[in-house]
matplotlib code that plots the C-alpha trace (Angstrom):
import matplotlib.pyplot as plt

x = [49.9, 47.4, 46.0, 43.9, 44.2, 45.9, 43.3, 43.8, 45.4, 42.1, 39.7, 42.3, 41.5, 37.9, 37.7, 40.1, 42.7, 41.5, 44.9, 46.8, 49.8, 51.9, 50.2, 51.3, 53.0, 52.9, 50.1, 48.6, 45.6, 43.1, 41.2, 37.3, 35.4, 33.0, 34.7, 33.3, 30.3, 31.2, 29.7, 29.6, 27.3, 23.8, 20.5, 20.0, 23.7, 23.7, 20.6, 21.9, 25.3, 23.4, 21.2, 24.3, 26.4, 24.9, 25.0, 29.0, 29.2, 27.9, 29.8, 32.9, 34.4, 34.7, 37.3, 37.8, 40.1, 37.4, 35.4, 36.2, 35.2, 31.7, 31.1, 31.5, 29.1, 27.1, 27.4, 26.8, 23.3, 22.4, 23.0, 21.1, 17.8, 18.5, 18.7, 15.7, 13.5, 14.5, 13.6, 10.3, 9.6, 10.5, 10.0, 13.2, 12.6, 12.9, 12.1, 15.2, 13.9, 15.2, 16.6, 16.1, 18.7, 19.4, 18.1, 20.0, 20.0, 21.4, 18.0, 16.7, 13.2, 12.1, 11.1, 10.3, 11.4, 13.1, 13.1, 16.4, 17.1, 17.1, 20.7, 19.3, 19.8, 23.1, 23.5, 21.6, 23.6, 27.0, 25.8, 24.6, 28.1, 29.8, 27.7, 27.9, 31.9, 31.7, 29.3, 31.5, 34.5, 32.6, 31.1, 27.7, 26.6, 25.7, 28.2, 31.2, 29.2, 29.4, 33.4, 33.8, 34.6, 34.2, 36.0, 34.6, 36.9, 38.4, 38.0, 40.1, 42.8, 41.9, 45.7, 46.0, 43.1, 44.2, 47.6, 45.8, 43.8, 40.7, 39.6, 37.8, 35.0, 35.6, 39.3, 40.1, 41.9, 45.7, 45.9]
y = [124.1, 127.0, 129.6, 130.6, 129.0, 131.3, 132.6, 132.3, 135.1, 135.3, 135.2, 138.1, 139.9, 139.6, 141.5, 143.9, 142.9, 144.9, 143.9, 145.8, 142.9, 141.9, 139.3, 135.9, 135.6, 132.1, 130.5, 127.7, 128.8, 126.4, 127.8, 128.1, 124.9, 122.2, 119.2, 115.9, 114.8, 111.8, 108.5, 107.4, 110.3, 109.0, 110.2, 113.2, 114.1, 114.0, 115.8, 118.8, 118.7, 119.2, 122.4, 123.8, 123.7, 126.5, 128.8, 128.3, 128.3, 131.7, 133.3, 132.1, 130.5, 126.8, 124.8, 121.5, 121.4, 121.9, 118.8, 116.6, 119.6, 120.1, 116.5, 116.2, 118.9, 117.5, 114.0, 115.8, 117.5, 113.9, 112.7, 115.7, 115.1, 111.3, 111.9, 114.6, 112.5, 109.8, 112.5, 113.1, 109.3, 108.5, 111.8, 113.7, 111.4, 107.8, 104.9, 102.8, 99.5, 99.1, 95.3, 93.3, 91.1, 87.9, 84.7, 81.3, 81.0, 85.0, 86.1, 89.5, 90.6, 94.4, 96.0, 99.3, 101.9, 105.2, 108.1, 109.6, 112.1, 110.5, 110.3, 111.5, 115.1, 115.0, 112.9, 116.2, 119.0, 117.7, 117.6, 120.7, 122.1, 120.7, 121.7, 125.4, 125.1, 123.6, 126.8, 129.2, 128.0, 128.7, 132.0, 130.6, 132.2, 135.7, 136.7, 134.9, 136.6, 139.9, 139.9, 139.2, 142.2, 141.3, 143.7, 145.0, 143.7, 147.1, 148.5, 147.3, 150.0, 151.3, 151.4, 147.7, 147.0, 148.9, 146.7, 143.8, 144.6, 145.1, 148.9, 151.2, 153.1, 154.7, 153.8, 151.9, 148.6, 148.5, 146.5]
z = [-87.5, -86.2, -87.0, -90.0, -93.0, -96.0, -98.4, -102.4, -104.3, -106.5, -103.2, -102.0, -105.3, -105.1, -101.9, -102.7, -100.8, -97.7, -95.7, -98.7, -98.3, -101.1, -103.1, -103.8, -107.3, -109.2, -107.3, -109.4, -111.2, -113.0, -115.9, -115.3, -115.9, -115.1, -113.5, -114.0, -112.3, -110.5, -111.2, -107.7, -106.3, -105.0, -106.9, -104.6, -104.4, -108.3, -108.7, -106.3, -108.4, -111.7, -109.7, -108.1, -111.3, -113.3, -110.1, -109.8, -113.8, -113.6, -110.7, -112.3, -109.6, -110.5, -112.1, -112.9, -109.5, -107.5, -108.3, -105.3, -103.2, -104.9, -104.7, -100.9, -100.7, -102.9, -100.5, -97.5, -98.9, -99.8, -96.0, -94.8, -96.8, -95.9, -92.2, -92.5, -94.1, -91.1, -88.7, -90.1, -90.5, -86.8, -84.7, -82.7, -79.7, -79.9, -78.0, -76.8, -75.0, -71.3, -71.2, -67.3, -66.4, -68.3, -67.1, -67.0, -71.0, -71.7, -72.8, -71.7, -71.4, -72.2, -68.9, -70.1, -72.3, -72.2, -74.8, -76.2, -78.9, -82.6, -83.8, -87.1, -85.2, -85.1, -88.7, -89.9, -87.8, -88.9, -92.5, -92.3, -91.2, -93.5, -96.3, -95.0, -94.8, -98.4, -99.4, -97.7, -99.8, -103.1, -102.0, -101.5, -98.5, -98.2, -96.0, -98.1, -100.9, -99.1, -98.9, -102.5, -105.0, -108.7, -111.2, -114.4, -117.3, -118.5, -121.6, -124.3, -125.3, -128.9, -129.7, -128.8, -130.8, -133.5, -133.2, -133.0, -136.3, -134.7, -136.3, -133.5, -135.0, -138.1, -138.4, -141.5, -141.0, -142.3, -145.4]

ax = plt.figure().add_subplot(projection="3d")
ax.plot(x, y, z, "-o")
ax.set_aspect("equal")
plt.show()
């Protein structure tokens, strides 16, 4: 199946439906709420969960259904930090021993060294790419935020308020 993934209706509404296409009806819309933090998250991932959750809560984009995506983002954040720590410790290049021919017992002697890129470079880059994809999904990059349009809640209709028993201004409530 090729092509772009379809955008959720909520995202289309936030972007102002730039294509002016008919919006889907009946699309599931889980209520905005905090998902439960998984117990399996590593310490660094759990700390990132606690740091990013208030931001997502304030943006009103997080639902209980988003828990696994948020956990995956936090997991990749922790992996990125771990890889960067290893790069700091070992450097971006590492020595790899060059082994000579095996003797009659199968032992091989180190005859030299060559330098190669530290594998943590790739681990760090992969984690960053995955983190970015999750950040885009949650609207947490400048480009993804620029596409969102938050609609202000409309003013309550005074007549609807009156019918609901909420008098507006100096109007008396019905007895």
